[in-house]
N, C-alpha and C positions, 0 to 999 in steps of 0.2 A: 884735123885735130883741133879740138877747142883750146882756147887759150887756157893755161893751166892744168890741161888734161894730164901732162906728163909729171905734174908737180909730185905725185905720190908713187910715181914709178920707182922700182927698186934698181939701183945701179949695181950693187954687190952685196952679197951676204957671206958671213963666215959662221960656221956651226961651231960653237965653242963648247967646252966641258960644261958639265952641270945643266945640260939642256937650255943653254942660252944661244941666241941668235944675234950676231951684230949685223946691223942693217945700215947700208948707206943708200940714201935716196937720190934721184937724179937732180933735185934742187940743192944737193950739198949737205942736207940735214943727214944726221945719223943718230942711232940709238941701239941699245941692246934689249932685246925682248927676252923675257924670262918665260919659257914654255913650261917649266916644272910645275906650277900650279895646276895646269891643265892636263897632266899626265894621269890623273885619276878618272877622267872622263873616258867613256868608251871610244869616242873618236880618236884620242891621242894615246890611249894606253899602249899601243905597240912601240911607241917612241920611247918608252922607259929603257928600252935596250939601247944603249949608248952608240953601239956600232951602227945600228939601223938609222938612228937619229942623224948620225955623221954622214949618212949617205944622201941626204936630202940635197936638192939642186935647185937652182933659181931657173924658172921658166917664163919666158915672155916678159921678163922684168915686172912680174905682176904677183907671183906666189912661189912658195918653197914647195916642191913636189917630192913626196917620198914613195908614193904609189898611186894608181888611178883612183883609189878611194881615200887617199890621205894627202891633203894639201892644206897649206895655211896661206891665206891671202894678205896682201898688204894692208887692206881696210881693217881686217881683224886685228892685226897687230897695232895699228894706229888708233883704233877705237879703244883697245885695252890700255894704251898708254895715256889716254885722256882721263880715265877713271882714277 
């Protein structure tokens, strides 16, 4: 493993109301990602159903998985936070 490779690995997630995801990274950083603005896209439209959204789970400390065709990767959340 390269030095710093696990810096952006997710330690834990909590799926919150209003389509927000509380994320804690392995490096101790944490943030809340608001998925709501992306629900209008075809990719994330199914997550408008809050019950389905709440079924997401962390896989390999790298992404949130809802189905084989619906995942959200750590780098996507971090990139959005930079904007």
